[in-house]
Every structure is written in C-alpha cells, then in structure tokens.
N, C-alpha and C positions, 0 to 999 in steps of 0.2 A: 435711233433708225434716220434712215435718209428720207427726205421729201418723196422722191421719186418709190422706193418702197413701200413708204407706206400708201402711196397712191395707189400703186399696183395691189397691195394687200386689201385696200376698200374696195376697190372693181370687183378680185376675186371674191370676195364676203359677200357684197353684191348680186353676183351670176350666180352663188352658189345657194343664194335663199330664194331668188325668183326662178331661176331657170327652170324645165319643165324639168320630169323624171317619170320612169316607168314605175310602178308599184309593184311588190310582191301580194296575194290576197291576202296574207296575215296581218302585212303593213298596211293595208287598205282598210280592211276590217278596224283595227286598232286606231285608226284616225278617224274612221265614221264615227267609231265610240266614242270617242274623246270628244266628237264636236256635237254629240247629243241623239247619235241615232237608238233606236233600241236594238239589244242583240238579235231581238227575234224579225227585226226586219233587215237587217244587216245583210245576210245571206242573199237574199232578192236584191239589194243594191247591187252588192259584191259582181253576183251574175250580170247583173244590167251592165254593169262600167264594163268587163271582162269582153263583153258582147260588142258594146259599141266603139271601144276605143283600143282594147285589148290595156287596159290600164295604163294608156301613156298620157300623163297629164297634159303635153304640148303638141296633140294629134288634132291636125287641120286638114277637112276632109272639101272637095269643092273646085272649083264652082261649080255648083248644081244647074240645072237649068233656066231657073229664076234668077240665076248670080249669086246666090248665096253661098256661105261655107257651113260648115259644123264646126263646132270647136269643143275642144278637150274631153276629158273623162266621159262624161255624159253626150258629147257631140251635139251641143246646145246651138240651134241653128241660128243663124244672124238676121233671117229676115223680121222674126217676130220677138225676140227673147234678148236680144242684146245689140248696143252700138257699136257701127265699125270704127266710127273716127272719134267716139265721145262716149259718156253714159247713156245709155237709151234701152229700148224694147222694154217688153212687160216686166225682164229685173232689175231695170234700171241699171246696167253694169256694161263697162265697155270688153268687146268679144276678146280683145287681148289678154284680159283679165283672167280669163277662163282657162290661159294656158300655164299657169302657175306651179309651183311643187305646194303652193298654200291653197288646200284645195276649198278652203271656207264658202269663198265666193261660190264655186261651180257650185257647192251643194246646196248653197240658199237657192240659186236659179232653179238649180234642178227640183228642189222643193215646193217652189211656186209651180214649176209644169205641172207637177204630180197633184197638188191641190185644184190649178185650173181644167188640166186635161183629163181629168178622174183616175190617176192612177198609174202603176206600170205599163199598161199597155198601151199607153201612150207611144213609148219604145217599140221599133221594128224589130231591136236585139232582144229585148226582154221577150217580146211574143214566141220569138222562131227557138232563141235557147233556153230560155230560164221557166215560163207558164207551163203548170202541169208536168215539170222536170225535176230530176233531182238537184239540187241545191248545192252548192259548196258548202260542206262541215267547217266551220270556222271555231266551233266550240275552243280549240284547244289553244286560239290566237290571240286572247285576249291577257293583256298585262294589266292588274288597277292601277301601275303607278304610268299614265301618261307619258312621262318625259324618257323612259326607257324606248319606246317604239322608233324607230329609225325612219320614220316620219318625222321627225323633229330632232332637229340636230342637237347632238349632246354638248358640245361647246357651250351652248347658251342654258344651260342647266339653270342657272339664276333667273333667267329671262323666263324660262318655260314655269319656274316654281310660282313665280310671280303672275303669269298667267292662266295657271291652275287656280291660284289663290282669289283673282279675281272671277271667273268662271262659277269657282264653288260658292262665292260671296252675292253675285248676281243675283236676284230674284227669278231674272226670265230663265234662267240656265235649271231651276230646281224641279227633280224628276221625282213625281210621284211612285211611292212603291205600291206593290200589288195589294199587300195586305190592307194600308190606305184608302186605294180606292174600294176594296171589299166593305170595310168599316162604314166608308160612307153611304155605299148604296143600301146597306140593310138600314141606314136611318129612313130612307125613303120608301120601304117595305117592296123593294126589290127581291123576285125569288133567286134562290141560289144557282138555279137552272141558266138563268141569264149570266150572272157575274160574269162568265169567260166572254161574252158578246161585248158587254161593255169594256171588259179588259185587252179585247181583241182591239175596238175600235180605238182606244186611248194609244196603244202602242203603234197599230200601223198610221193613225193620225197624225199623234205629236212626239211619236215615242217616249209615251206619259211626261212630255214636258208641260209643266203647270201654265208658265210663260208664253208659251208659243203663240207668236200671231202672227197674221201674213195680212197686210193691209195691199188690196187694187186700187190704185187711185182713179187710173181710167174709168174703171167698172164702178166704180164706188160703193164697193163692199168689202168685207175681210173677213177672215177666218179666224179664232180666236180660243186657245187655251186649249187643256187636255182633248176634248174632241173635236176639235177645232169646228165650233157650229158656226155657222154663217150668218151674218149681220142682216141678209136679206128677209130673213122671217125669224129668227130666234133672239135677238137682243136690238138695242139701240146703239149707232155707233155716237150719238148726241150726251148731251150733259144728263139727259131723264132716261129713266128705266123705257122699256118698251120691248116690243117681240111677243113671241108666243112664251117667252120665261120672264117678259117683265124685270128687266136688270138691264145696266149698262154693257155694251160688249166688253169695255173696259175691267169692268169688274171679272168676269170672263178669264180673264189672262191675267188674273193677280196670283196669289201664293194661298191665295183661301180656297180651301178644296171643294167643299160641300156645296156652293153655290154652282158649280161648275156640272157637279155631278146631279144636282136636283134640274138643272136645266136638261142635260142629256137623257133623264128619266122621263120629260114633260114632253122631248122630242119622239122617242120613242114609244111614249101614248100615243100620240098624234098620228107619228107617220110608221111606224115598226122599226126595225135596224134597217129596213131599206133606205132611209134616209141618207145612210154613209156609203158612198162608192166603197170605201175600203172593206166595208161589211160583205157587200157582195160579191168583191174579187176574192177574198181572201177567208173573210173570217167564220161567213157559213159552211167553210169547210174545213176550219183547223181548230183547235182544242189548244186554250192557253192555260189552263191550270190542272 
C-alpha cells in the first residue's frame, strides 16, 4: 500500500469514528444500556434525546440571547456545562467533544446535569414531550452482546471485546441485581412494601451501579454509590467516617452492597423517601417489583 493510500485510509478511519451521526431509537437504547443505564430508565432518556436533538449527535443550536450554544444529543448549554475552547464548565468537558458519535462524554455530562438540576424536568423537551406521556417501548431493542449494536463499528470486533472485558472487570461498573438489593434490605429489617421504593431509587439514581459517583469540585460535594447519597450530610469525603451514616463516602461507592443499603435505610428513617428527587418525580408513581 502506498503512503498516500495509507494516509487516506487513516483519515477515513478517524472521520468515521469521530464524526457525528443520527441514531435510531433501538440503536440508542442499546448504546445507553451498554454505557450503564438501566432498562427502566432508558425510555425516559431516549424520549428526552429525541425531543431535544432528534437523536442527532452533532446538532448545534444557537447562538442564544446570552451568546451561548446548545450541543449534541442532550443539547447541553455552553454557558454553564462545557468549555468552548478548552475543557470547562461543570462537566469539565470541551463542548465540541459532545458532538461525536461516541456518546460516553455526552451521557456523563447529562448525568451530572440530572443530579445537579433534580432530574429530567430540567430539560424542556422532556417536560413537553415525555412527562406523564407514553414513553417509547424499547423492550425488543436489547441485545446482550454489545458488539452487535450498530453504534459500535463491527470491524473493530477485537477492540470491542477487549473494551467489554475491561468494563466487566472494572469494579466501578458492577451492577447490583434486584434480588441482591432485596436480600440486603432484609438484613436491616426493611418492610417488604418498601422494597420497590428502594429498588426504584437505585435504578433511577445510578442504574443500580454500586460504584457510581459524581464529584462536584466547585461546590465541594459528591454523590456516591447505588443510591447516590450526598456527602453534604450522609457521609464524609475525608479519610474518617462521618455524616448521618457514619461512613466514608468512598466506602459507599465500593463493591460492598450492605453499607450502601444500610446508609439508605438510615436516610429514609430520618428524612423518608422524599430525600431523593427521583423518588418524588418517578418512584411514588411507579411499580418496580
């Protein structure tokens, strides 16, 4: 192969990887699931994305009255959430990085917005098109083999297998099963009628990801673990245990399930389920068992 042909091939490969694309609903659902979202939460996310960007990853709208622009699938605004020239904003990301077909950074930023702004209602598209309305039925979209989804280039079969192996092996991607959460709840004498509320909070807050955490450096707090408990009152971000749960926050984003459940039970006993915005917005109206 000549040097010119090799150069052209490299350019084509880079453009094919980075350049934006328009998703179909099932493709998007599979990709979101592969990135860690629970199936119960994905219909809301897909509906939101369809309403905001018509599932087009490289969509930019603006400038708005304040000179800012909205970027990507989630139409994330540059004034607060991302940096125009360099990494910045609350998401610590460059705005242009929210426009690629690799949606990992966009989703991470959207999850930060979700936590900080109190859920889906922050997005006008979700409130007008999804709230209390029929969500898309995506039950037939999922394939347990993530490399089969068309959002991941099939020619990179070996690379994707390696990436999946890393995800499975990484403790911060471990998903708690419903029966595991229930067994842990029983240890702390939680009544059966409350099981579904805890399950819903776990699914809506973290996708049942025991190792999930969001650190908000400027505000000086973080959300940790299965129930995304907040360091402002529940745990200590320092090396010594503290907070209502008398535990370090890092301990609440480990593989150990019982301390996370115990902490959630303590918070419910003190504040009731109203402590979680996701419970108020979703769980009080839904059945999860």
